C-alpha positions as CSV (number, residue, x, y, z in Angstrom):
1,M,78.8,68.9,105.0
2,T,79.7,65.3,104.1
3,R,77.0,63.9,106.4
4,T,74.5,66.5,105.1
5,K,75.2,65.7,101.5
6,E,74.4,62.0,102.2
7,A,71.5,62.3,104.7
8,S,69.8,65.8,104.2
9,P,71.0,67.3,100.9
10,A,68.3,70.0,101.2
11,L,70.3,71.5,104.1
12,M,73.5,71.9,102.0
13,P,72.8,75.6,101.2
14,A,72.3,76.4,104.9
15,W,75.6,74.8,105.9
16,A,77.4,76.5,103.0
17,R,76.3,79.8,104.4
18,V,77.7,78.8,107.8
19,L,81.0,77.9,106.2
20,A,81.0,81.1,104.2
21,S,80.4,83.2,107.3
22,I,83.5,81.6,108.9
23,G,85.6,82.0,105.8
24,G,88.8,80.4,106.9
25,R,91.1,78.4,104.6
26,E,89.4,75.0,105.1
27,E,86.0,76.5,104.8
28,T,87.0,78.4,101.6
29,L,88.3,75.2,100.1
30,V,85.1,73.3,100.8
31,L,83.1,76.1,99.2
32,I,85.4,76.0,96.1
33,G,84.7,72.3,96.0
34,L,80.9,73.1,95.8
35,G,81.4,75.8,93.2
36,D,80.6,73.7,90.2
37,T,77.0,73.1,91.4
38,H,74.0,74.1,89.3
39,D,71.6,73.8,92.2
40,P,70.1,77.3,92.4
41,A,69.9,77.4,96.3
42,L,73.5,76.1,96.7
43,L,74.8,78.5,93.9
44,D,73.3,81.4,95.8
45,S,74.9,80.3,99.1
46,V,78.3,79.7,97.6
47,Y,78.7,82.7,95.4
48,N,76.8,85.3,97.4
49,S,79.3,84.8,100.2
50,A,82.4,86.3,101.6
51,M,84.3,84.9,98.6
52,F,82.7,87.7,96.7
53,H,85.2,90.1,98.4
54,S,88.2,87.7,98.4
55,H,91.6,88.8,97.2
56,W,93.1,85.4,97.9
57,P,95.2,84.4,94.8
58,G,94.2,80.7,95.4
59,L,90.8,81.6,94.1
60,L,92.0,82.5,90.6
61,P,92.2,79.0,89.1
62,P,88.6,78.1,90.0
63,L,87.4,81.5,88.9
64,R,88.8,80.9,85.5
65,R,87.1,77.5,85.3
66,W,83.8,78.8,86.5
67,L,83.8,81.6,83.9
68,D,83.4,78.9,81.2
69,D,80.2,77.6,82.7
70,P,77.3,79.7,81.5
71,V,75.2,78.8,84.6
72,I,77.9,80.0,87.0
73,A,79.5,82.8,85.1
74,P,76.9,85.5,85.9
75,F,77.7,84.9,89.6
76,V,81.4,84.9,89.2
77,L,81.6,88.0,87.0
78,R,80.9,90.2,90.1
79,Y,83.9,88.9,92.1
80,S,86.3,91.5,93.3
81,L,89.4,89.5,92.4
82,L,88.6,89.7,88.7
83,T,89.0,93.5,88.6
84,R,91.6,93.9,91.3
85,S,94.3,91.6,90.1
86,S,96.1,91.5,86.8
87,E,95.3,87.9,86.2
88,G,91.6,88.5,86.9
89,R,91.5,91.4,84.4
90,E,93.1,89.1,81.8
91,F,90.4,86.5,82.5
92,L,87.8,89.2,82.0
93,L,89.3,90.3,78.7
94,A,89.5,86.8,77.4
95,Y,85.9,86.3,78.3
96,A,84.8,89.5,76.7
97,V,86.4,88.8,73.3
98,A,85.2,85.1,73.1
99,K,82.0,85.3,71.0
100,T,81.1,81.8,72.2
101,H,80.0,83.3,75.6
102,P,76.5,84.9,75.9
103,L,76.4,88.5,74.8
104,V,74.8,89.7,78.1
105,F,77.7,88.3,80.1
106,R,80.3,89.6,77.8
107,R,78.8,93.0,78.3
108,Q,79.1,92.5,82.0
109,A,82.8,91.6,81.6
110,V,83.4,94.8,79.6
111,E,81.7,96.8,82.3
112,R,83.9,95.3,85.0
113,L,87.0,96.0,83.0
114,L,85.9,99.7,82.7
115,E,86.0,100.0,86.5
116,T,89.8,100.3,86.5
117,I,92.5,102.1,84.5
118,P,94.4,98.9,83.8
119,G,91.2,97.1,82.7
120,T,90.3,100.0,80.4
121,K,93.8,100.0,78.9
122,L,93.4,96.3,78.1
123,L,90.2,97.1,76.2
124,L,91.8,100.0,74.3
125,N,94.6,97.7,73.3
126,A,92.2,94.9,72.3
127,V,90.2,97.1,69.9
128,E,93.4,97.4,67.8
129,D,93.1,93.7,67.0
130,H,90.6,93.2,64.1
131,D,89.0,90.0,65.6
132,S,88.7,91.4,69.1
133,F,87.3,94.6,67.8
134,A,84.5,92.7,65.9
135,V,83.5,90.8,69.1
136,L,83.7,93.8,71.4
137,A,81.7,96.0,69.1
138,A,78.6,93.9,69.8
139,T,78.9,94.7,73.5
140,I,78.9,98.5,73.2
141,D,76.4,100.9,71.7
142,G,78.1,103.6,69.7
143,D,81.8,104.2,68.9
144,L,83.9,101.6,70.7
145,R,87.1,103.6,71.0
146,E,85.3,106.8,72.1
147,T,83.4,104.9,74.8
148,F,86.6,103.4,76.2
149,R,88.5,106.7,76.0
150,A,85.6,108.5,77.8
151,A,85.7,105.8,80.5
152,M,89.5,106.3,80.8
153,A,89.1,110.0,81.1
154,K,86.6,109.7,83.9
155,L,88.8,107.3,85.8
156,E,91.8,109.6,85.4
157,D,89.8,112.6,86.5
158,R,88.7,110.8,89.8
159,N,91.2,112.9,91.7
160,G,90.5,116.0,89.7
161,E,87.2,117.8,89.1
162,A,85.2,114.9,90.5
163,L,87.1,115.2,93.8
164,W,86.9,119.0,94.0
165,T,83.2,118.8,93.3
166,E,82.5,116.2,96.0
167,L,84.4,118.2,98.6
168,I,82.7,121.5,97.7
169,E,79.2,120.0,97.5
170,A,79.6,118.7,101.0
171,V,80.2,122.1,102.5
172,D,77.2,124.1,103.6
173,S,76.5,127.4,105.1
174,I,76.5,127.8,108.9
175,Y,73.0,127.5,110.2
176,P,71.6,127.9,113.7
177,N,70.9,125.0,116.0
178,R,67.1,124.5,116.1
179,F,67.2,122.7,119.4
180,P,69.9,124.2,121.7
181,I,68.6,122.1,124.6
182,P,66.7,119.1,123.1
183,T,64.1,117.6,125.4
184,T,61.7,115.4,123.4
185,A,62.8,112.2,121.6
186,M,62.2,113.8,118.3
187,E,64.3,116.9,119.2
188,K,67.1,114.7,120.4
189,S,67.1,112.7,117.2
190,A,67.0,115.8,115.1
191,S,69.8,117.3,117.2
192,V,72.0,114.2,116.7
193,A,71.4,114.4,112.9
194,E,72.2,118.1,112.9
195,S,75.4,117.5,114.9
196,R,76.4,114.9,112.4
197,R,75.8,117.2,109.5
198,R,77.8,120.0,111.2
199,F,80.6,117.5,111.7
200,I,80.6,116.6,108.0
201,D,80.5,120.2,107.0
202,D,83.4,121.1,109.3
203,S,85.4,118.1,108.1
204,N,85.0,118.9,104.5
205,L,85.8,122.6,105.1
206,L,89.0,121.7,107.0
207,C,90.0,119.3,104.2
208,L,89.6,122.1,101.6
209,E,91.6,124.5,103.8
210,W,94.4,121.9,104.3
211,I,94.6,121.2,100.5
212,T,94.5,124.8,99.4
213,G,95.9,126.8,102.3
214,R,92.8,129.1,102.1
215,T,91.1,129.9,105.4
216,D,89.2,132.9,104.1
217,V,86.7,130.9,102.0
218,R,83.8,129.5,104.0
219,S,80.5,128.8,102.2
220,Q,79.8,126.4,99.4
221,A,79.0,129.3,97.1
222,E,82.4,130.9,97.8
223,W,84.2,127.7,97.2
224,R,82.4,127.2,93.9
225,R,83.5,130.7,92.8
226,W,87.0,130.0,93.9
227,Y,87.1,126.7,92.0
228,E,85.7,128.3,88.8
229,S,88.2,131.1,88.9
230,T,91.2,129.1,90.0
231,Q,90.7,125.8,88.2
232,P,93.1,123.9,90.5
233,S,95.1,120.9,89.3
234,P,94.0,117.3,90.1
235,L,95.5,115.8,93.2
236,S,97.9,112.9,92.6
237,Q,97.4,109.7,94.7
238,R,100.5,110.7,96.5
239,D,98.9,114.1,97.4
240,I,95.9,112.3,98.9
241,V,97.9,109.8,100.9
242,K,100.2,112.6,102.2
243,L,97.1,114.6,103.2
244,A,95.7,111.7,105.2
245,L,99.1,111.1,106.7
246,E,99.5,114.7,107.9
247,H,95.9,115.2,108.8
248,P,94.3,111.9,109.8
249,E,91.0,113.7,110.3
250,T,90.6,113.8,106.5
251,L,89.6,110.1,106.7
252,N,86.3,111.4,108.2
253,V,85.6,113.0,104.7
254,A,83.8,110.6,102.4
255,A,85.5,111.9,99.3
256,I,89.0,111.2,100.7
257,L,88.1,107.9,102.3
258,R,86.7,106.6,99.0
259,R,90.1,107.3,97.4
260,I,92.5,106.1,100.1
261,V,92.3,102.6,98.8
262,P,92.6,103.3,95.0
263,Y,91.2,100.1,93.4
264,H,90.6,102.1,90.2
265,L,94.4,102.5,89.7
266,G,95.2,98.8,89.9
267,P,98.6,98.5,91.7
268,L,99.5,101.2,94.1
269,P,101.8,103.9,92.5
270,A,105.4,103.2,93.7
271,D,105.8,106.7,95.1
272,C,102.9,106.2,97.4
273,I,104.0,102.9,99.0
274,P,106.5,104.5,101.5
275,L,103.7,106.9,102.6
276,Y,101.2,104.1,103.2
277,E,103.9,102.2,105.1
278,R,104.6,105.2,107.3
279,M,100.8,105.6,107.9
280,A,100.5,101.9,108.8
281,R,103.3,102.2,111.3
282,D,102.7,105.6,112.9
283,G,99.1,106.7,112.3
284,P,96.2,106.4,114.7
285,P,94.2,103.1,114.4
286,A,91.8,104.2,111.7
287,S,94.7,105.4,109.5
288,Q,96.6,102.2,110.2
289,F,93.7,100.1,109.1
290,W,93.1,101.9,105.8
291,A,96.9,102.0,105.0
292,C,97.1,98.3,105.7
293,T,94.1,97.7,103.5
294,A,95.7,99.5,100.6
295,L,99.0,97.7,101.1
296,L,97.5,94.2,101.4
297,L,94.8,94.6,98.7
298,C,96.7,96.8,96.1
299,T,100.2,95.3,96.4
300,P,101.7,91.8,96.8
301,K,103.4,93.1,100.0
302,T,102.5,91.3,103.3
303,D,104.7,93.4,105.8
304,A,101.5,95.0,107.2
305,V,100.1,91.8,108.6
306,P,101.5,92.1,112.1
307,I,100.0,95.6,112.3
308,V,96.6,94.3,111.3
309,I,96.9,91.6,114.0
310,D,97.7,94.3,116.6
311,L,94.6,96.1,115.5
312,I,92.5,93.0,116.0
313,D,93.8,93.0,119.6
314,Q,92.4,96.5,120.0
315,K,88.8,95.4,119.3
316,P,86.4,97.0,121.8
317,A,85.7,94.6,124.7
318,D,81.9,95.1,124.3
319,D,81.9,94.3,120.6
320,L,79.6,91.3,120.3
321,K,80.2,90.8,116.6
322,P,84.0,90.5,116.2
323,R,83.7,89.1,112.7
324,N,82.5,92.5,111.6
325,W,85.7,94.0,112.9
326,G,87.5,95.4,109.9
327,P,91.0,94.0,110.5
328,I,89.7,90.4,110.7
329,E,87.8,90.8,107.5
330,L,90.9,92.3,105.8
331,L,93.0,89.2,106.6
332,Q,90.2,86.9,105.7
333,W,89.8,88.5,102.3
334,R,93.6,88.6,101.6
335,F,94.6,85.2,102.9
336,A,91.4,83.1,103.2
337,E,92.1,82.7,106.9
338,N,90.0,83.5,109.9
339,F,90.9,83.0,113.6
340,D,88.3,85.5,114.6
341,G,89.5,87.6,117.6
342,D,92.1,85.1,118.7
343,T,95.3,87.2,118.2
344,A,97.5,84.5,119.6
345,A,96.2,82.1,116.9
346,W,96.7,84.8,114.3
347,R,100.3,85.3,115.4
348,R,101.0,81.5,115.3
349,W,99.6,81.4,111.8
350,W,101.7,84.4,110.7
351,T,104.9,82.8,112.1
352,E,104.1,79.7,110.0
353,F,103.2,81.7,106.9
354,G,106.5,83.5,107.1
355,R,108.4,80.2,106.9
356,Q,106.7,79.2,103.7
357,P,108.8,79.5,100.5
């Protein structure tokens, strides 16, 4: 990068993309050093990179600085760390209530805060302050408090009617196989798609049976009638984790998988953490991965790291793209480190990390 900056500055964006794809600590620090640029190509390379997903706390100070730059702010406002950490949400609120920032970006900050329950609570508290209310009112059409309360109700209902609807809508009636013995390429392709749809139907049906204990309700129409007559209670996050712990197959169900890492809640509920820890220790690899993801990205705990390193070691031998292997990305996002598939290097790093104060 140093040589390129001096000899061929036009190549800087390309090299920035290379560093971003590696995404280790040294590479991340170099990208942070480039973050104040106003060069459009370099901006795109630095900010539309793996840092977008980063949960590394070391990224918070530069994020706060970059938010004050109107050229860089629209890139930074999309970063995950701003909504998934308490400090990031405070940055967003401060940005949203500062009328010196462009209105379009303040609206974006409000939208990001409305993605989580803690962020929405910050906004509801802010509207009680006269000055903050006056600034925030310009970012929302209609009644400010009602808009924020409606957003809160939607987030709080994520495990309620929204979940039941997702599960029931994914159940379909049993239908015959059009190609019992597919022969042509088109029939084989259609047969694979149909098998996948049957698998999704069966998985959602089993999930509903496990949640409700009902095995006599089969079709989507029957489940809708059951829901309308029963009006079941929302599932707590603990209910969902317990379900995935007892029945790992539920992670094949999109509605459950989308909720197993509950970013919308902010920190993991305390009563869920022991269940996630048990899933990380004792579950099959897929369950271990998602439990470790929740523990590392939704709590400050780091005990799950050795399990993640063991999962890296289980990467299929024929996988030609190890950087796409989820456990590697998980450690990269949480710690801004990347030793690729070298588990010995990961373990040496973890030993040194554990010695730090």
